[in-house]
N, CA, C and O atoms as a GROMACS GRO file, in nm:
protein
  188
    1MET      N    1  -9.567  -0.975 -21.561
    1MET     CA    2  -9.555  -1.034 -21.694
    1MET      C    3  -9.420  -0.997 -21.753
    1MET      O    4  -9.375  -0.883 -21.741
    2MET      N    5  -9.356  -1.093 -21.817
    2MET     CA    6  -9.225  -1.070 -21.876
    2MET      C    7  -9.238  -1.028 -22.022
    2MET      O    8  -9.327  -1.074 -22.094
    3ASN      N    9  -9.148  -0.940 -22.063
    3ASN     CA   10  -9.146  -0.905 -22.205
    3ASN      C   11  -9.066  -1.010 -22.282
    3ASN      O   12  -9.009  -1.101 -22.221
    4THR      N   13  -9.061  -0.998 -22.412
    4THR     CA   14  -8.998  -1.101 -22.494
    4THR      C   15  -8.847  -1.112 -22.468
    4THR      O   16  -8.791  -1.221 -22.475
    5GLU      N   17  -8.783  -1.000 -22.440
    5GLU     CA   18  -8.639  -1.003 -22.413
    5GLU      C   19  -8.610  -1.079 -22.284
    5GLU      O   20  -8.517  -1.160 -22.278
    6GLU      N   21  -8.689  -1.054 -22.181
    6GLU     CA   22  -8.671  -1.123 -22.054
    6GLU      C   23  -8.699  -1.273 -22.069
    6GLU      O   24  -8.629  -1.356 -22.010
    7LEU      N   25  -8.799  -1.307 -22.146
    7LEU     CA   26  -8.833  -1.447 -22.168
    7LEU      C   27  -8.721  -1.519 -22.244
    7LEU      O   28  -8.688  -1.633 -22.212
    8ALA      N   29  -8.664  -1.453 -22.343
    8ALA     CA   30  -8.552  -1.512 -22.418
    8ALA      C   31  -8.432  -1.531 -22.327
    8ALA      O   32  -8.365  -1.635 -22.334
    9ARG      N   33  -8.403  -1.434 -22.242
    9ARG     CA   34  -8.292  -1.445 -22.147
    9ARG      C   35  -8.314  -1.562 -22.052
    9ARG      O   36  -8.222  -1.639 -22.026
   10LEU      N   37  -8.434  -1.575 -22.000
   10LEU     CA   38  -8.466  -1.684 -21.908
   10LEU      C   39  -8.452  -1.820 -21.977
   10LEU      O   40  -8.404  -1.915 -21.916
   11THR      N   41  -8.492  -1.827 -22.102
   11THR     CA   42  -8.481  -1.952 -22.177
   11THR      C   43  -8.334  -1.993 -22.191
   11THR      O   44  -8.302  -2.111 -22.175
   12VAL      N   45  -8.247  -1.899 -22.222
   12VAL     CA   46  -8.105  -1.930 -22.237
   12VAL      C   47  -8.045  -1.967 -22.101
   12VAL      O   48  -7.966  -2.061 -22.093
   13ILE      N   49  -8.080  -1.896 -21.996
   13ILE     CA   50  -8.028  -1.927 -21.863
   13ILE      C   51  -8.073  -2.066 -21.819
   13ILE      O   52  -7.994  -2.142 -21.764
   14LYS      N   53  -8.200  -2.100 -21.844
   14LYS     CA   54  -8.246  -2.235 -21.810
   14LYS      C   55  -8.174  -2.339 -21.893
   14LYS      O   56  -8.146  -2.449 -21.844
   15GLY      N   57  -8.143  -2.308 -22.017
   15GLY     CA   58  -8.064  -2.397 -22.101
   15GLY      C   59  -7.924  -2.418 -22.044
   15GLY      O   60  -7.870  -2.528 -22.049
   16ALA      N   61  -7.867  -2.313 -21.990
   16ALA     CA   62  -7.734  -2.324 -21.928
   16ALA      C   63  -7.742  -2.409 -21.801
   16ALA      O   64  -7.650  -2.487 -21.774
   17ILE      N   65  -7.848  -2.395 -21.726
   17ILE     CA   66  -7.866  -2.476 -21.606
   17ILE      C   67  -7.881  -2.623 -21.643
   17ILE      O   68  -7.825  -2.710 -21.576
   18ASP      N   69  -7.955  -2.650 -21.749
   18ASP     CA   70  -7.981  -2.788 -21.792
   18ASP      C   71  -7.865  -2.850 -21.871
   18ASP      O   72  -7.869  -2.969 -21.902
   19GLY      N   73  -7.764  -2.771 -21.902
   19GLY     CA   74  -7.648  -2.825 -21.974
   19GLY      C   75  -7.656  -2.814 -22.124
   19GLY      O   76  -7.569  -2.866 -22.195
   20VAL      N   77  -7.758  -2.746 -22.174
   20VAL     CA   78  -7.769  -2.726 -22.319
   20VAL      C   79  -7.659  -2.631 -22.366
   20VAL      O   80  -7.601  -2.650 -22.473
   21TYR      N   81  -7.631  -2.530 -22.286
   21TYR     CA   82  -7.526  -2.432 -22.316
   21TYR      C   83  -7.426  -2.429 -22.200
   21TYR      O   84  -7.463  -2.453 -22.085
   22THR      N   85  -7.301  -2.400 -22.232
   22THR     CA   86  -7.205  -2.371 -22.126
   22THR      C   87  -7.229  -2.226 -22.084
   22THR      O   88  -7.299  -2.151 -22.152
   23ALA      N   89  -7.170  -2.187 -21.972
   23ALA     CA   90  -7.184  -2.048 -21.927
   23ALA      C   91  -7.125  -1.953 -22.032
   23ALA      O   92  -7.178  -1.844 -22.054
   24LYS      N   93  -7.017  -1.995 -22.095
   24LYS     CA   94  -6.953  -1.911 -22.197
   24LYS      C   95  -7.043  -1.895 -22.319
   24LYS      O   96  -7.055  -1.785 -22.373
   25GLN      N   97  -7.106  -2.004 -22.363
   25GLN     CA   98  -7.198  -1.997 -22.478
   25GLN      C   99  -7.319  -1.909 -22.445
   25GLN      O  100  -7.361  -1.828 -22.526
   26ALA      N  101  -7.372  -1.926 -22.325
   26ALA     CA  102  -7.487  -1.846 -22.284
   26ALA      C  103  -7.449  -1.698 -22.278
   26ALA      O  104  -7.527  -1.611 -22.317
   27ALA      N  105  -7.330  -1.670 -22.227
   27ALA     CA  106  -7.283  -1.531 -22.219
   27ALA      C  107  -7.274  -1.469 -22.358
   27ALA      O  108  -7.311  -1.353 -22.376
   28ARG      N  109  -7.225  -1.545 -22.454
   28ARG     CA  110  -7.217  -1.493 -22.591
   28ARG      C  111  -7.356  -1.467 -22.648
   28ARG      O  112  -7.380  -1.364 -22.710
   29LYS      N  113  -7.448  -1.563 -22.626
   29LYS     CA  114  -7.583  -1.547 -22.679
   29LYS      C  115  -7.653  -1.425 -22.619
   29LYS      O  116  -7.728  -1.356 -22.688
   30LEU      N  117  -7.626  -1.400 -22.491
   30LEU     CA  118  -7.694  -1.291 -22.421
   30LEU      C  119  -7.614  -1.162 -22.420
   30LEU      O  120  -7.660  -1.060 -22.368
   31ASP      N  121  -7.493  -1.165 -22.476
   31ASP     CA  122  -7.405  -1.048 -22.479
   31ASP      C  123  -7.380  -0.994 -22.338
   31ASP      O  124  -7.398  -0.876 -22.310
   32MET      N  125  -7.336  -1.084 -22.250
   32MET     CA  126  -7.302  -1.046 -22.113
   32MET      C  127  -7.183  -1.129 -22.068
   32MET      O  128  -7.140  -1.220 -22.139
   33SER      N  129  -7.130  -1.099 -21.952
   33SER     CA  130  -7.014  -1.170 -21.902
   33SER      C  131  -7.052  -1.308 -21.848
   33SER      O  132  -7.166  -1.333 -21.809
   34VAL      N  133  -6.953  -1.397 -21.847
   34VAL     CA  134  -6.973  -1.531 -21.791
   34VAL      C  135  -7.008  -1.520 -21.643
   34VAL      O  136  -7.092  -1.595 -21.592
   35ARG      N  137  -6.945  -1.428 -21.576
   35ARG     CA  138  -6.972  -1.408 -21.433
   35ARG      C  139  -7.118  -1.371 -21.410
   35ARG      O  140  -7.180  -1.422 -21.317
   36TRP      N  141  -7.172  -1.284 -21.493
   36TRP     CA  142  -7.311  -1.244 -21.478
   36TRP      C  143  -7.406  -1.360 -21.510
   36TRP      O  144  -7.510  -1.374 -21.446
   37VAL      N  145  -7.370  -1.442 -21.608
   37VAL     CA  146  -7.450  -1.560 -21.639
   37VAL      C  147  -7.455  -1.653 -21.519
   37VAL      O  148  -7.561  -1.704 -21.485
   38LYS      N  149  -7.341  -1.675 -21.454
   38LYS     CA  150  -7.337  -1.760 -21.335
   38LYS      C  151  -7.424  -1.702 -21.224
   38LYS      O  152  -7.492  -1.775 -21.153
   39HIS      N  153  -7.422  -1.571 -21.210
   39HIS     CA  154  -7.506  -1.504 -21.110
   39HIS      C  155  -7.654  -1.526 -21.141
   39HIS      O  156  -7.733  -1.556 -21.051
   40LEU      N  157  -7.692  -1.513 -21.268
   40LEU     CA  158  -7.832  -1.533 -21.306
   40LEU      C  159  -7.874  -1.679 -21.290
   40LEU      O  160  -7.987  -1.707 -21.250
   41LYS      N  161  -7.783  -1.773 -21.320
   41LYS     CA  162  -7.814  -1.914 -21.301
   41LYS      C  163  -7.844  -1.942 -21.154
   41LYS      O  164  -7.940  -2.013 -21.122
   42LYS      N  165  -7.765  -1.887 -21.066
   42LYS     CA  166  -7.787  -1.906 -20.922
   42LYS      C  167  -7.922  -1.847 -20.880
   42LYS      O  168  -7.997  -1.908 -20.804
   43ALA      N  169  -7.952  -1.728 -20.930
   43ALA     CA  170  -8.079  -1.662 -20.895
   43ALA      C  171  -8.200  -1.743 -20.944
   43ALA      O  172  -8.300  -1.755 -20.873
   44VAL      N  173  -8.191  -1.798 -21.064
   44VAL     CA  174  -8.301  -1.877 -21.118
   44VAL      C  175  -8.317  -2.006 -21.039
   44VAL      O  176  -8.429  -2.048 -21.010
   45ARG      N  177  -8.206  -2.070 -21.004
   45ARG     CA  178  -8.213  -2.194 -20.924
   45ARG      C  179  -8.279  -2.168 -20.789
   45ARG      O  180  -8.356  -2.252 -20.741
   46GLU      N  181  -8.250  -2.055 -20.728
   46GLU     CA  182  -8.305  -2.023 -20.596
   46GLU      C  183  -8.454  -1.995 -20.599
   46GLU      O  184  -8.523  -2.010 -20.498
   47GLN      N  185  -8.506  -1.956 -20.714
   47GLN     CA  186  -8.648  -1.930 -20.724
   47GLN      C  187  -8.716  -2.052 -20.769
   47GLN      O  188  -8.838  -2.053 -20.785
   0.00000   0.00000   0.00000
């Protein structure tokens, strides 16, 4: 089961995958690097 922080992160990453956010916007929302956002996008796509 995911906690609320993980669920919020997943929602933003899925938004970035769907084109709602750019990687840069998602990185700002999640307070992480663009590179890490790209890594998470790839991981979510693979699952």
